[in-house]
C-alpha positions in Angstrom: -26.1 3.6 3.6 -28.3 6.4 2.7 -28.8 9.8 4.7 -32.6 8.9 5.1 -31.8 5.5 6.3 -29.1 7.0 8.9 -32.0 9.5 10.0 -34.4 6.4 10.7 -32.1 4.8 12.7 -31.4 7.7 14.9 -35.1 8.2 15.3 -35.4 4.7 16.0 -32.8 4.8 18.6 -35.1 7.8 20.1 -38.3 5.6 19.5 -36.9 2.7 21.5 -36.4 4.6 24.4 -39.1 6.0 26.6 -39.6 9.3 28.6 -39.6 11.7 31.6 -37.2 13.3 34.2 -36.1 16.4 35.9 -34.6 18.0 38.7 -36.1 21.5 39.6 -37.9 23.7 42.0 -41.4 24.1 42.3 -44.9 22.4 42.8 -46.9 20.5 40.3 -50.6 21.9 40.9 -53.8 20.3 39.8 -57.2 22.5 39.7 -60.0 20.7 41.7 -63.2 21.8 43.3 -65.9 20.1 46.0 -66.3 16.6 47.1 -68.7 15.1 45.3 -70.9 11.7 44.7 -69.0 9.2 42.7 -70.0 9.7 39.0 -71.6 6.8 37.8 -71.6 7.5 34.1 -68.9 5.5 32.3 -68.9 4.2 28.4 -70.9 1.2 27.8 -69.3 -2.1 27.1 -69.8 -3.4 23.5 -73.0 -5.7 23.8 -71.4 -8.6 21.7 -68.7 -8.7 24.3 -71.3 -9.1 27.1 -71.1 -12.7 28.6 -73.1 -14.0 31.7 -70.5 -14.2 34.5 -70.0 -12.2 37.7 -67.6 -9.4 37.7 -64.7 -9.2 40.3 -64.4 -6.0 42.5 -62.1 -3.5 41.4 -59.3 -4.8 43.6 -57.4 -7.0 41.0 -54.0 -8.5 41.8 -54.8 -9.1 45.4 -54.4 -6.9 48.7 -50.9 -5.6 47.0 -53.1 -3.6 44.4 -56.4 -2.5 46.3 -57.5 1.0 46.8 -59.1 2.5 49.8 -62.5 4.2 48.5 -61.5 8.0 48.4 -64.3 10.3 47.0 -61.7 12.9 45.1 -62.6 16.5 44.1 -64.7 16.3 40.9 -62.7 16.9 37.6 -62.7 20.3 36.0 -60.0 19.7 33.5 -62.5 17.1 31.6 -64.8 20.2 30.6 -61.8 22.9 30.1 -61.4 23.9 26.6 -57.7 24.3 26.8 -57.1 20.5 28.3 -57.6 18.9 24.7 -54.4 20.8 23.4 -52.5 19.0 26.2 -54.4 15.8 25.7 -53.9 15.5 22.1 -50.9 14.7 19.9 -48.0 17.5 20.0 -46.7 17.7 16.2 -44.0 20.4 17.2 -42.1 17.9 19.4 -40.2 15.3 18.3 -40.9 12.5 21.1 -44.1 11.5 22.2 -45.6 8.6 24.3 -49.0 7.6 25.7 -49.1 4.3 28.1 -51.7 2.6 30.0 -50.6 -0.1 32.3 -53.3 -1.7 34.5 -54.2 -4.6 36.8 -57.3 -6.9 35.8 -59.4 -9.7 37.5 -62.0 -11.8 35.5 -65.2 -13.5 37.2 -62.9 -16.7 38.0 -60.6 -14.8 40.2 -57.7 -15.1 37.5 -55.3 -12.0 37.9 -53.5 -10.4 35.2 -51.7 -7.3 34.0 -51.6 -5.4 30.8 -49.5 -2.4 29.2 -50.5 -0.5 26.0 -47.7 1.8 25.3 -47.9 4.3 22.0 -44.7 6.0 20.5 -44.6 9.3 17.8 -41.2 10.0 17.3 -39.3 12.6 14.7 -39.8 15.4 12.8 -43.5 16.3 11.0 -42.5 15.1 7.6 -40.8 12.1 8.9 -42.5 10.6 11.8 -42.3 7.5 13.5 -45.3 5.8 14.8 -44.8 2.6 16.8 -46.5 0.8 19.6 -46.6 -2.1 22.0 -49.2 -4.2 24.0 -48.3 -7.0 26.7 -50.6 -9.2 28.8 -49.2 -11.3 31.5 -51.1 -13.7 34.2 -50.6 -17.1 35.5 -49.5 -18.6 32.3 -46.6 -15.9 31.5 -46.2 -13.0 29.9 -47.1 -12.3 25.8 -46.5 -9.1 23.9 -46.7 -7.8 20.6 -44.6 -4.8 18.8 -46.4 -2.7 16.0 -44.4 -0.8 13.5 -44.5 0.5 9.7 -42.0 -1.1 7.3 -39.2 1.8 7.8 -39.1 0.5 11.9 -38.8 -3.0 10.9 -36.2 -2.0 8.1 -34.3 -0.2 10.9 -34.3 -3.2 13.3 -33.2 -5.4 10.2 -30.1 -2.9 9.6 -29.2 -3.0 13.0 -29.1 -6.5 13.4 -26.9 -6.5 10.1 -24.6 -4.3 11.8 -24.2 -6.3 14.6 -23.5 -9.4 12.3 -20.7 -7.3 10.4 -19.0 -6.6 14.0 -19.3 -10.4 15.0 -19.8 -12.8 11.7 -19.9 -15.8 13.4 -22.9 -14.8 15.6 -25.4 -17.6 14.2 -28.0 -16.3 16.8 -27.8 -12.5 15.2 -28.0 -14.2 11.7 -31.2 -16.3 12.8 -33.1 -13.3 14.1 -32.3 -11.4 10.7 -33.9 -14.0 8.6 -36.8 -14.7 10.8 -37.6 -10.7 10.9 -36.8 -10.5 7.1 -39.1 -13.7 6.1 -41.8 -12.2 8.1 -41.4 -15.2 11.0 -41.3 -12.9 14.1 -44.5 -14.0 15.6 -44.1 -10.7 18.1 -44.2 -8.1 15.6 -46.9 -7.2 13.2 -46.6 -4.5 10.5 -48.8 -1.5 10.4 -49.6 0.9 7.4 -51.2 4.2 7.0 -53.8 3.3 9.6 -51.3 4.5 12.3 -52.8 8.1 13.1 -53.1 10.4 15.8 -55.0 13.7 16.6 -54.1 17.2 17.7 -56.8 18.3 19.4 -58.3 15.4 21.1 -57.1 12.1 22.5 -57.1 9.8 19.5 -54.3 7.1 18.8 -55.1 4.6 16.3 -52.0 2.2 15.3 -53.5 -0.6 13.4 -55.4 -2.9 16.4 -54.4 -0.8 19.2 -56.6 2.1 19.9 -56.7 4.9 22.8 -59.8 7.3 22.0 -61.5 9.4 24.3 -65.2 8.9 23.9 -66.6 11.9 26.1 -66.3 15.4 25.6 -67.6 16.3 29.0 -66.0 13.3 30.9 -62.9 11.5 31.0 -64.2 8.2 29.4 -62.1 6.5 27.1 -62.1 3.5 24.5 -58.5 1.3 24.7 -58.3 -1.8 22.2 -55.2 -4.2 22.0 -54.2 -7.6 20.4 -51.7 -9.6 22.2 -50.7 -13.1 20.4 -54.2 -13.5 19.3 -56.1 -12.2 22.4 -58.0 -9.2 22.2 -58.9 -6.5 24.6 -61.7 -3.9 24.5 -62.0 -2.0 27.7 -63.8 1.1 28.7 -61.9 3.5 31.4 -63.0 6.5 33.2 -61.3 8.6 35.7 -63.0 10.6 38.5 -60.2 13.0 39.6 -58.1 15.3 37.5 -54.6 14.2 36.2 -51.2 15.1 37.8 -49.8 17.5 35.4 -45.7 17.8 34.9 -45.3 21.6 33.6 -44.6 23.3 36.5 -41.8 22.5 36.4 -41.1 20.6 33.4 -39.3 17.4 33.5 -35.6 18.3 32.3 -33.5 15.6 31.4 -29.7 15.8 30.9 -28.2 19.2 29.5 -30.6 19.6 26.3 -33.9 17.5 26.7 -36.9 18.5 28.4 -40.7 17.0 28.9 -44.0 17.9 29.4 -47.1 15.7 30.2 -49.6 14.5 32.8 -50.6 11.3 34.5 -54.0 10.0 35.6 -53.1 8.0 38.7 -56.0 6.1 38.7 -58.2 5.0 35.7 -61.3 2.4 36.3 -61.6 -0.3 33.7 -64.1 -2.7 32.7 -64.5 -4.6 29.4 -63.7 -8.1 27.8 -60.7 -10.1 27.0 -61.6 -12.5 23.7 -59.3 -15.3 22.9 -58.3 -17.2 19.7 -60.9 -19.1 19.9 -63.8 -16.5 20.2 -64.5 -16.9 23.8 -64.8 -14.1 25.5 -64.7 -13.0 29.3 -65.3 -10.0 31.4 -62.9 -7.9 33.3 -62.4 -5.1 35.6 -59.6 -3.5 37.2 -57.7 -0.2 37.5 -54.7 1.4 35.3 -52.3 4.1 35.5 -52.2 6.1 32.3 -49.3 8.6 31.5 -49.1 11.0 28.5 -45.5 12.5 27.7 -44.2 15.0 24.8 -41.1 16.9 24.3 -37.6 17.4 23.1 -35.5 14.8 24.2 -31.5 14.3 24.8 -30.8 11.2 23.3 -27.8 10.3 25.4 -30.1 10.5 28.4 -32.8 8.1 26.8 -30.1 5.2 26.6 -30.8 4.4 30.3 -33.4 5.6 32.8 -36.0 4.1 35.4 -40.1 5.7 35.1 -42.3 4.3 38.1 -45.7 5.1 38.5 -47.2 3.4 41.7 -50.4 3.5 43.9 -50.4 2.5 47.6 -52.8 1.1 49.9 -53.3 4.2 52.0 -54.2 6.4 48.4 -50.9 8.0 47.9 -49.6 8.1 44.3 -45.9 8.5 43.4 -44.7 8.9 40.1 -40.8 9.0 39.6 -38.4 9.7 36.6 -34.6 9.1 36.8 -32.4 9.5 33.8 -28.7 8.1 34.0 -25.7 8.3 32.0 -24.7 5.1 30.0 -22.6 3.8 32.7 -25.2 4.4 35.5 -24.6 8.1 36.9 -27.8 9.7 38.0 -28.1 13.0 35.9 -31.3 14.1 36.5 -34.5 13.2 38.5 -38.2 14.4 39.1 -40.4 13.0 41.9 -44.0 13.9 42.5 -46.6 12.5 44.7 -50.3 13.1 45.7 -51.2 12.1 49.0 -55.2 11.6 49.4 -57.5 14.8 48.9 -54.3 16.6 48.7 -52.4 18.7 45.9 -49.6 17.0 44.2 -46.2 18.1 45.3 -42.6 17.8 44.1 -40.1 15.6 46.4 -36.9 16.7 46.3 -34.8 13.9 48.0 -36.3 10.9 46.7 -33.7 8.4 46.3 -33.5 4.9 44.6 -30.6 2.8 45.4 -30.1 -0.3 43.0 -29.3 -3.4 45.2 -29.9 -6.1 42.6 -30.0 -6.3 38.7 -30.7 -8.9 36.3 -29.3 -9.2 32.6 -31.8 -10.6 29.8 -30.9 -13.4 27.6 -32.8 -11.8 24.5 -31.2 -8.3 24.4 -28.2 -8.7 26.7 -29.9 -5.6 28.6 -28.6 -5.3 32.3 -32.1 -4.0 34.1 -32.0 -2.7 38.0 -34.2 -5.3 39.9 -34.8 -4.0 43.4 -34.1 -0.9 45.2 -33.6 0.4 48.4 -36.1 3.5 48.9 -35.3 6.7 51.2 -35.9 10.4 51.2 -38.9 12.4 51.4 -41.0 10.1 53.8 -40.3 7.0 52.1 -38.3 4.2 53.8 -38.5 0.6 52.5 -37.6 -1.6 49.3 -39.4 -1.7 45.7 -38.5 -4.6 43.5 -39.8 -6.0 39.8 -42.4 -8.6 40.5 -40.7 -10.9 37.8 -38.2 -10.7 35.1 -40.8 -11.9 32.2 -41.7 -8.3 31.1 -39.2 -7.3 28.5 -40.4 -6.2 24.8 -38.7 -5.4 21.8 -39.2 -3.9 18.6 -38.0 -7.1 16.7 -35.9 -10.1 17.7 -34.6 -8.2 20.8 -33.7 -4.8 18.9 -34.6 -1.9 20.8 -35.8 -3.8 24.4 -37.1 -2.3 27.3 -38.8 -3.6 30.5 -42.3 -2.5 31.3 -44.2 -4.4 33.9 -45.6 -4.6 37.7 -43.0 -4.1 40.5 -44.0 -3.6 44.3 -42.7 -1.4 47.4 -43.2 -2.5 51.1 -42.1 0.4 53.9 -42.7 3.7 55.2 -44.5 6.2 52.9 -45.6 9.8 53.6 -48.5 10.2 56.1 -48.6 6.5 56.6 -48.7 4.8 59.8 -46.4 1.8 59.8 -45.6 -0.5 57.0 -47.6 0.4 53.6 -47.7 -1.7 50.6 -47.8 -0.3 46.8 -47.8 -1.7 43.6 -47.2 -0.3 40.2 -45.2 -0.4 36.8 -41.8 0.0 36.2 -40.3 1.3 33.2 -36.6 0.4 32.4 -34.4 0.9 29.9 -30.6 0.1 30.0 -28.0 -0.2 27.1 -27.9 -3.1 25.2 -24.7 -5.5 24.4 
């Protein structure tokens, strides 16, 4: 095996895992200004996608994912000349990811969830660009993996190594044959069109794209394709992001991450099915951007959770573990309604249940007891269907809805929260 192939395999191991965590003192701050009337401007949906049907109110997913009507201070970073340098790509870092996960509803009351996730890893001269898109609903969960040929080759090599260890394993042999013959329906090749920009938010990986479309407001266009279902979403934020640079997110002994999260992004647009029929959708999402230098060991097992609560509280936690499950570092920030974000030092998640994937062999946490920092309750995955992989079970991880019930900071009695859990566990 050549040195270049080994390098690509090492980078693939990095890109298969996703990012963020820290133990540190300090306070994350976001600059704001006075209260304002809610902004009315947002990007227009494509005329060709407009259809005559009522749009639901932006409370997708039922009571658990509804949001109170809070008028946040007007964003100031949307016109700040320095923020595009943080908002765009960071080519001097070996890891970067953009994630948009949300809940949407159509005019017939069908509730769905989605995630679009982009990765950029490696040094400038050997960048690997790779992404996922998933769509879940009453009929189940579908996903697509988008990657160039070198990542597919690395996945093939990993399967071949598994076969070398277990020559009689027909499952691995069948998976390798499907991948080599282009018969893996969840995998799609992308080429030179996988582009990102340094000084603006522009990420374009084949059919999955995320681009800021207004220089003076936080307005974006998101597109994706999942098993023939095409998404075309217009998104906007009426509040500044929570930023992760004071302190930075640290992971293990070697890694550190910078980034930000928009806790609530309003969304509307259209889903177009394989038959060409379109339906309007509306909802809300969480948008997260992370970059930095990673600790490869720390990326083998971690938990990242972003969640909104019925009081208007937002929670973001990053937790990194040794491969055998010992917590190494953590970083938790909350933002209460109309308040500055703040670090929570004593927030804890105690795993109480797990499940093992038939596809990958990874054992993921499924339920937790939550305590500390004003929290006291239980959190759980909404289902066990949202596992995705680069190809044929290689590079698998979980990214899907999760929910909370219990006490929260500033709450009065039991509160409910719903968001997204991104989980990586060692594969068997």
